[in-house]
C-alpha positions as CSV (number, residue, x, y, z in Angstrom):
1,X,-20.9,-22.3,-36.5
2,X,-19.9,-23.1,-32.9
3,X,-16.5,-23.1,-33.4
4,X,-16.5,-19.7,-35.1
5,X,-19.0,-18.0,-32.4
6,X,-16.5,-19.4,-29.8
7,X,-13.4,-17.8,-31.7
8,X,-15.1,-14.1,-32.3
9,X,-15.7,-14.3,-28.1
10,X,-12.4,-15.2,-27.7
11,X,-10.8,-12.8,-29.6
12,X,-13.3,-9.5,-28.3
13,X,-12.4,-10.9,-24.7
14,X,-8.8,-11.0,-25.5
15,X,-9.1,-7.1,-27.3
16,X,-10.9,-5.9,-24.1
17,X,-8.4,-7.4,-21.7
18,X,-11.2,-9.6,-20.2
19,X,-9.4,-12.7,-20.6
20,X,-7.4,-14.5,-17.2
21,X,-3.9,-13.4,-16.6
22,X,-4.3,-10.0,-19.0
23,X,-1.9,-7.2,-17.9
24,X,-3.5,-4.2,-16.6
25,X,-3.8,-1.2,-19.2
26,X,-3.0,2.1,-17.9
27,X,-5.8,4.8,-16.8
28,X,-6.4,8.0,-17.7
29,X,-5.4,9.3,-14.1
30,X,-2.1,7.0,-13.8
31,X,-1.0,8.4,-17.7
32,X,-1.6,12.1,-16.6
33,X,0.6,11.2,-13.5
34,X,3.3,9.8,-15.7
35,X,3.3,12.8,-18.0
36,X,3.6,15.2,-15.3
37,X,5.8,13.3,-13.5
38,X,3.8,14.3,-10.5
39,X,0.7,13.1,-8.0
40,X,-1.2,15.7,-6.7
41,X,-2.7,14.7,-3.7
42,X,-5.2,16.9,-2.0
43,X,-4.3,16.6,2.3
44,X,-6.0,18.1,5.3
45,X,-4.9,22.1,6.1
46,X,-3.3,21.1,8.9
47,X,-4.0,17.5,11.3
48,X,-0.6,17.0,13.4
49,X,-0.7,12.6,12.7
50,X,-2.5,12.7,9.6
51,X,-1.4,15.8,7.1
52,X,0.4,18.4,8.4
53,X,3.1,21.2,7.1
54,X,6.5,21.8,9.3
55,X,8.0,25.7,9.5
56,X,9.8,24.2,6.0
57,X,6.8,23.3,3.9
58,X,7.5,19.7,4.4
59,X,4.8,17.4,5.0
60,X,4.0,14.6,7.3
61,X,1.5,12.0,8.4
62,X,-0.8,8.7,8.1
63,X,-2.7,10.3,5.0
64,X,0.7,11.7,3.2
65,X,2.5,8.5,3.5
66,X,-0.5,7.0,1.1
67,X,0.5,9.7,-1.0
68,X,4.4,9.1,-0.4
69,X,3.8,5.1,-1.1
70,X,1.7,6.1,-4.2
71,X,4.8,7.9,-5.5
72,X,6.9,5.4,-4.7
73,X,5.0,2.4,-6.6
74,X,4.2,4.8,-9.4
75,X,7.2,6.7,-10.3
76,X,9.9,5.2,-8.2
77,X,10.1,8.3,-6.0
78,X,8.5,9.2,-2.9
79,X,9.1,12.6,-3.6
80,X,7.4,13.2,-6.6
81,X,4.0,14.7,-4.9
82,X,2.4,17.9,-4.7
83,X,0.0,18.4,-1.7
84,X,-2.7,20.4,-2.1
85,X,-4.2,21.6,1.6
86,X,-8.2,21.4,1.5
87,X,-10.8,22.0,4.0
88,X,-13.8,20.1,4.7
89,X,-15.7,22.2,2.1
90,X,-13.1,21.8,-0.9
91,X,-12.1,18.6,-0.6
92,X,-14.9,16.8,-3.0
93,X,-14.8,19.4,-5.2
94,X,-11.2,19.1,-5.9
95,X,-11.3,15.6,-6.8
96,X,-14.5,15.6,-8.6
97,X,-12.6,18.3,-10.9
98,X,-9.4,16.8,-11.3
99,X,-7.4,19.5,-9.4
100,X,-6.4,16.2,-7.2
101,X,-5.5,12.9,-8.4
102,X,-6.2,11.2,-4.8
103,X,-7.9,12.8,-1.6
104,X,-6.6,11.4,1.6
105,X,-7.9,13.7,4.2
106,X,-9.2,12.0,6.8
107,X,-12.4,11.6,5.1
108,X,-15.3,9.0,6.2
109,X,-16.8,6.2,3.9
110,X,-20.3,6.6,4.2
111,X,-23.3,5.5,1.9
112,X,-24.6,8.6,0.8
113,X,-20.6,10.0,-0.3
114,X,-20.1,6.8,-1.9
115,X,-22.8,6.7,-3.6
116,X,-23.5,10.7,-4.7
117,X,-20.5,12.2,-5.3
118,X,-19.0,10.1,-8.6
119,X,-15.9,9.2,-5.6
120,X,-14.3,5.8,-5.0
121,X,-13.4,5.4,-0.6
122,X,-10.2,2.9,-1.5
123,X,-10.2,1.4,2.2
124,X,-9.8,2.2,5.9
125,X,-6.2,3.3,6.5
126,X,-7.8,4.6,10.2
127,X,-10.9,3.4,12.0
128,X,-12.0,6.5,14.0
129,X,-15.1,7.2,16.1
130,X,-16.8,10.7,17.0
131,X,-15.8,12.1,20.7
132,X,-16.1,15.5,22.5
133,X,-13.6,17.3,24.4
134,X,-13.9,19.5,27.3
135,X,-12.2,21.5,29.8
136,X,-10.8,19.1,32.4
137,X,-13.4,19.0,35.4
138,X,-16.6,17.6,36.3
139,X,-17.7,16.3,33.1
140,X,-16.8,12.8,32.7
141,X,-19.4,11.6,30.2
142,X,-21.1,13.4,26.8
143,X,-24.3,12.7,28.3
144,X,-23.8,15.3,30.7
145,X,-23.3,17.9,28.1
146,X,-27.2,19.1,28.5
147,X,-27.8,23.0,27.0
148,X,-24.0,23.1,26.0
149,X,-22.3,24.9,23.5
150,X,-20.0,22.3,21.1
151,X,-17.5,23.9,18.2
152,X,-17.5,22.0,15.1
153,X,-16.7,22.0,11.6
154,X,-19.5,22.4,8.8
155,X,-19.2,20.0,5.6
156,X,-18.1,17.1,8.1
157,X,-20.3,14.0,9.0
158,X,-19.2,15.5,12.6
159,X,-22.1,18.0,12.2
160,X,-24.8,16.0,11.6
161,X,-23.5,13.5,14.1
162,X,-23.4,15.7,17.1
163,X,-27.6,16.8,15.9
164,X,-28.3,13.4,15.9
165,X,-27.0,13.0,19.3
166,X,-28.6,15.7,20.9
167,X,-31.5,14.9,19.1
168,X,-31.7,11.1,20.4
169,X,-30.5,11.8,23.9
170,X,-32.1,15.1,24.6
171,X,-29.5,16.7,25.5
172,X,-30.0,20.8,23.4
173,X,-26.7,20.8,22.7
174,X,-25.7,24.3,21.0
175,X,-23.6,24.0,18.0
176,X,-21.2,26.6,16.8
177,X,-20.6,25.6,13.5
178,X,-16.9,26.9,11.3
179,X,-15.8,26.5,7.9
180,X,-12.1,25.9,9.0
181,X,-11.0,23.2,11.6
182,X,-8.7,26.0,13.1
183,X,-11.4,28.5,13.7
184,X,-13.3,25.6,15.7
185,X,-10.3,24.7,17.8
186,X,-9.7,28.5,18.3
187,X,-13.1,29.1,19.5
188,X,-13.2,26.0,21.9
189,X,-9.6,27.0,23.5
190,X,-10.9,31.1,23.9
191,X,-14.1,29.6,25.6
192,X,-16.2,30.3,23.2
193,X,-17.8,26.8,23.5
194,X,-18.1,24.0,26.3
195,X,-16.9,21.5,24.2
196,X,-15.7,20.4,21.3
197,X,-16.0,17.5,18.6
198,X,-14.6,15.4,15.6
199,X,-12.7,12.3,15.3
200,X,-11.4,11.1,18.4
201,X,-8.1,11.0,16.6
202,X,-8.6,14.6,15.5
203,X,-9.1,15.7,19.1
204,X,-6.1,14.1,20.6
205,X,-3.7,15.8,17.4
206,X,-5.5,19.0,18.2
207,X,-5.2,18.6,22.1
208,X,-1.4,17.8,21.8
209,X,-0.5,20.5,18.9
210,X,-2.7,23.1,20.1
211,X,-3.6,23.5,23.9
212,X,-1.3,25.7,26.0
213,X,-1.6,22.6,28.5
214,X,-2.9,19.6,27.2
215,X,-3.4,18.3,30.7
216,X,-6.0,21.2,30.9
217,X,-8.2,19.1,28.5
218,X,-9.7,15.7,28.5
219,X,-11.2,13.9,25.8
220,X,-13.9,12.0,26.8
221,X,-14.0,8.1,26.3
222,X,-17.8,8.3,24.6
223,X,-17.9,7.7,21.1
224,X,-21.0,8.4,19.2
225,X,-20.8,7.2,15.8
226,X,-18.1,5.0,13.5
227,X,-15.6,6.7,11.2
228,X,-14.1,4.6,8.6
229,X,-11.3,6.9,7.8
230,X,-10.0,6.5,3.9
231,X,-8.8,7.8,0.6
232,X,-10.9,8.7,-2.3
233,X,-10.6,8.9,-6.2
234,X,-12.7,9.4,-8.8
235,X,-14.9,6.5,-10.2
236,X,-14.1,5.6,-13.9
237,X,-11.0,5.3,-13.7
238,X,-10.6,1.5,-12.1
239,X,-6.7,1.2,-13.1
240,X,-6.1,4.2,-10.5
241,X,-8.6,2.9,-8.3
242,X,-6.9,-0.3,-8.2
243,X,-3.4,1.0,-7.8
244,X,-4.7,2.9,-4.4
245,X,-6.7,0.1,-3.0
246,X,-3.2,-2.8,-3.4
247,X,-0.7,0.3,-2.2
248,X,-3.3,0.4,1.3
249,X,-3.6,-3.2,1.0
250,X,0.0,-4.5,0.3
251,X,1.2,-2.2,3.2
252,X,-1.2,-4.0,5.8
253,X,-0.2,-7.4,4.5
254,X,3.2,-6.4,4.7
255,X,3.1,-6.1,8.6
256,X,1.3,-9.5,8.6
257,X,4.3,-10.8,6.9
258,X,7.3,-9.1,8.9
259,X,8.4,-7.0,6.2
260,X,9.5,-3.5,7.3
261,X,10.8,-0.8,6.0
262,X,14.9,-2.1,7.2
263,X,14.4,-5.4,6.0
264,X,12.3,-5.2,2.6
265,X,15.5,-6.1,0.8
266,X,16.6,-9.2,3.0
267,X,13.1,-10.3,2.7
268,X,13.4,-10.6,-1.5
269,X,15.0,-13.7,-0.6
270,X,12.6,-15.4,1.9
271,X,11.3,-18.7,1.3
272,X,7.7,-17.9,2.3
273,X,6.3,-17.4,-1.1
274,X,3.8,-14.7,-0.3
275,X,6.6,-12.8,0.8
276,X,7.9,-13.4,-2.5
277,X,4.9,-12.6,-4.4
278,X,4.5,-9.3,-2.0
279,X,8.0,-8.3,-2.8
280,X,8.4,-9.3,-6.8
281,X,10.9,-11.9,-6.3
282,X,8.9,-14.8,-7.4
283,X,5.9,-13.5,-9.2
284,X,5.1,-10.3,-10.5
285,X,1.9,-8.8,-9.6
286,X,2.8,-5.4,-10.3
287,X,1.9,-5.7,-14.1
288,X,-2.1,-6.5,-13.1
289,X,-2.0,-3.1,-12.3
290,X,0.4,-1.6,-15.4
291,X,2.9,-1.4,-12.2
292,X,6.4,-3.2,-12.5
293,X,7.6,-6.3,-9.8
294,X,8.6,-4.4,-7.3
295,X,6.2,-1.0,-6.9
296,X,5.0,-2.4,-3.2
297,X,9.2,-2.9,-2.2
298,X,9.4,0.9,-3.2
299,X,6.2,1.2,-0.9
300,X,7.5,-0.9,2.1
301,X,11.1,0.9,1.5
302,X,9.7,4.5,1.5
303,X,7.1,4.8,4.3
304,X,7.3,0.9,6.1
305,X,4.9,-1.3,6.8
306,X,0.9,-0.1,8.0
307,X,2.5,-0.5,11.4
308,X,5.6,1.6,11.3
309,X,3.3,4.4,9.8
310,X,0.8,3.9,12.7
311,X,3.4,4.1,15.2
312,X,6.2,6.7,13.3
313,X,2.7,9.4,12.8
314,X,0.1,9.1,15.7
315,X,1.5,5.8,17.9
316,X,1.9,5.9,21.6
317,X,5.5,7.2,21.6
318,X,4.2,10.4,19.5
319,X,2.9,13.6,20.3
320,X,-0.6,12.0,19.8
321,X,0.0,9.3,21.9
322,X,-3.4,6.5,20.4
323,X,-3.2,3.3,20.8
324,X,-3.5,0.5,17.8
325,X,-7.0,-0.2,19.1
326,X,-9.3,-1.3,16.0
327,X,-5.9,-0.3,13.5
328,X,-4.3,-3.1,15.0
329,X,-4.2,-6.3,13.0
330,X,-7.0,-9.0,12.6
331,X,-4.6,-11.6,14.7
332,X,-4.3,-9.1,17.2
333,X,-7.6,-8.4,17.9
334,X,-7.8,-5.2,15.2
335,X,-9.6,-4.3,11.9
336,X,-6.9,-4.3,9.6
337,X,-7.3,-6.9,6.9
338,X,-5.9,-7.0,3.8
339,X,-7.2,-8.6,0.8
340,X,-4.9,-11.6,-0.2
341,X,-2.1,-10.2,-2.6
342,X,-1.7,-13.1,-5.3
């Protein structure tokens, strides 16, 4: 009887894919993407360095690179992406309704969002904090803004953080709220507000791309919040969640092991066992995700590793001019630490 029960349990586990070493079953989202031949990616309406389209409609940025890497991993073609620009207020509904497959739109991971929207964050692709931009002059600290008008976008954690900061420091700040970021920044640069607040990376982007004279505006050193930004997917499709999670982790780990866009093919013959695992030359990790063994090699060849993505889109040699800081590798004092791909 005991032997029969064990046989039944083993059969059930095998049928449901719960036994160790089994390959992943394709999820609903992955099936739809393969049938469609395209990933639909929700992005910002225009934030230089993260997601913005040029005059020809070509999208680029750190968040856009996540979508491109996904397409390379899943469809073997980084161009198979449809970008859907979304405002802060539109973004969650678009993902919940299935209008987009993934939301890669500089979105902060919070308990409220993770627990109430029916969505999952897959990890942080940029660690940020909320700051303030002001016209260059006497203001050197956010606590000197007492009674000031501050332009801010609605439907964001930024709006709530501003209220909390004002109340905690008795500053009586006066929010001037706009639905679209373009309206908020336009109002600030026209002089309607004495300051503009958003994530520090966004401030650097706006100053570089929208200010007539970037040197006439200062991003204050104060950070009033923690803003771990990252892509999101719908709950209920574990396979699609896992693919997104491990594409991001794989690009971070590729940097740790020195695998770049330029040397990825050469590194396939590396004697390092972990490099062989990552690139599919010695082990097939892709089968656990419903992908082939070269999924990550294609992603790296498309976007480069995480460090290359950072430097190309927002690093010191770009107009955005952001330091690696918290977004450096864990071994260099940053927070970028990938769970082991093995």
